[in-house]
C-alpha positions as CSV (number, residue, x, y, z in Angstrom):
1,M,50.2,0.4,14.4
2,T,47.6,2.7,12.7
3,T,46.2,1.9,9.2
4,I,45.5,4.8,7.0
5,Q,42.4,4.2,4.5
6,L,43.0,5.7,1.5
7,P,39.9,6.9,-0.5
8,A,38.6,4.6,-3.2
9,P,39.7,5.4,-6.6
10,S,36.9,7.1,-8.6
11,L,35.6,5.1,-11.3
12,S,35.7,6.5,-15.2
13,R,32.4,6.8,-16.7
14,A,33.0,3.9,-18.9
15,E,33.9,1.7,-15.7
16,M,30.8,3.0,-13.9
17,I,28.4,2.1,-17.0
18,G,30.3,-1.3,-17.2
19,I,29.8,-2.2,-13.6
20,C,25.7,-0.9,-13.9
21,G,25.4,-2.8,-16.9
22,D,26.9,-6.3,-16.0
23,P,24.3,-8.7,-14.6
24,L,27.1,-10.4,-12.7
25,T,27.7,-7.7,-10.3
26,P,26.8,-8.6,-6.9
27,P,23.1,-7.3,-6.0
28,E,24.8,-5.2,-2.9
29,Q,27.2,-3.4,-5.2
30,L,24.3,-2.5,-7.7
31,M,22.5,-1.3,-4.6
32,K,25.3,0.8,-3.7
33,M,25.7,2.1,-7.1
34,L,21.6,3.0,-7.0
35,Q,22.5,5.2,-3.6
36,Q,25.1,7.2,-5.6
37,L,23.0,7.6,-8.5
38,R,22.5,11.4,-8.4
39,S,26.4,11.7,-9.0
40,F,26.2,9.3,-12.1
41,P,25.6,9.9,-15.6
42,T,22.4,9.5,-17.0
43,T,23.6,6.5,-19.2
44,A,24.7,4.9,-16.0
45,G,21.3,5.0,-14.3
46,R,19.5,3.8,-17.4
47,T,22.2,1.1,-17.8
48,L,21.3,0.1,-14.0
49,A,17.5,0.2,-14.5
50,S,18.3,-2.4,-17.4
51,N,20.2,-4.6,-15.2
52,P,18.5,-7.9,-14.4
53,G,20.8,-8.3,-11.5
54,V,19.3,-5.3,-9.6
55,P,17.0,-6.4,-6.8
56,M,13.2,-5.5,-7.4
57,Q,13.3,-2.7,-4.3
58,G,16.0,-1.0,-6.4
59,L,14.2,-1.5,-9.7
60,L,11.0,0.2,-8.0
61,R,13.3,3.2,-7.0
62,L,14.6,3.5,-10.5
63,A,11.2,3.4,-12.0
64,G,10.6,7.2,-11.2
65,P,13.5,8.4,-13.6
66,Y,13.6,5.5,-15.9
67,P,10.3,3.7,-16.3
68,F,10.6,2.4,-19.5
69,Q,14.0,0.6,-18.8
70,V,12.6,-0.8,-15.8
71,W,9.4,-2.0,-17.5
72,N,11.6,-3.8,-20.0
73,N,14.1,-5.3,-17.5
74,P,14.0,-9.2,-17.8
75,A,13.8,-9.6,-14.2
76,F,10.9,-7.0,-13.9
77,K,9.1,-8.9,-16.6
78,L,9.6,-12.2,-15.1
79,Q,8.1,-10.7,-11.7
80,L,5.1,-9.5,-13.8
81,V,4.4,-12.8,-15.4
82,A,5.4,-15.0,-12.4
83,T,3.2,-13.0,-9.5
84,P,-0.5,-13.0,-10.2
85,G,-1.5,-9.3,-8.9
86,F,2.2,-7.9,-8.9
87,L,1.2,-4.7,-10.6
88,E,-1.3,-4.1,-7.8
89,T,1.5,-4.4,-5.3
90,I,3.6,-1.6,-6.6
91,P,3.5,1.8,-5.1
92,L,0.8,4.1,-7.3
93,R,3.5,6.8,-8.0
94,V,5.3,3.9,-9.9
95,V,2.4,2.4,-11.9
96,A,1.5,6.1,-12.8
97,R,5.3,6.6,-14.0
98,F,4.7,3.6,-16.2
99,A,1.2,4.7,-17.4
100,G,3.0,8.1,-18.3
101,C,6.0,6.7,-19.9
102,R,6.1,8.1,-23.6
103,D,7.8,5.0,-24.8
104,M,5.5,2.7,-23.2
105,D,3.8,-0.2,-25.5
106,E,0.4,1.3,-26.6
107,K,-1.5,-2.0,-25.4
108,I,-0.2,-1.3,-21.8
109,I,-1.0,2.5,-21.9
110,R,-4.5,1.4,-23.2
111,R,-4.9,-1.1,-20.7
112,L,-4.1,1.2,-17.7
113,A,-6.2,4.0,-19.1
114,S,-9.3,2.0,-19.5
115,S,-9.2,-0.3,-16.4
116,R,-11.8,0.9,-14.1
117,S,-10.1,-1.0,-11.5
118,K,-7.0,1.1,-11.7
119,P,-6.9,4.4,-9.5
120,I,-7.7,7.7,-11.1
121,A,-4.0,9.0,-10.8
122,V,-3.0,6.0,-13.1
123,R,-5.8,6.4,-15.4
124,A,-5.2,9.9,-15.9
125,A,-1.3,9.7,-16.3
126,A,-2.2,7.0,-19.2
127,A,-4.7,9.3,-21.0
128,R,-2.4,12.3,-20.7
129,N,0.5,10.1,-22.5
130,P,0.9,11.4,-26.1
131,S,1.4,7.8,-27.1
132,C,-1.9,6.7,-25.9
133,P,-4.0,5.6,-28.8
134,M,-7.6,7.4,-29.1
135,T,-9.5,4.3,-29.9
């Protein structure tokens, strides 16, 4: 006997956003949603980047298009606090995206712009940020 597999029903936009925002959604499913992100509405991507259930590797991938949401993600913030030097382990392009994010806290931008230990690309991104304080 042959089994015919029917294609999975497509999700409505509201269902997609609901799954992306639910912290109880299994991490494996969230990572699958991340792989399909190009076909998602922007709201779903932002919601996924804000979900504390997304594994760290997924959050780092989401930091490119959604740096503010990832920076404010509770799981990401916890990792920053719990792991000394965590920011130094993040790929340079991701830290530069955080530094250049217009909605980032001024204190963070100032710290990244003025820290001589940060690579020039990160300091330059922070300095170019319109939200960078001048003092």
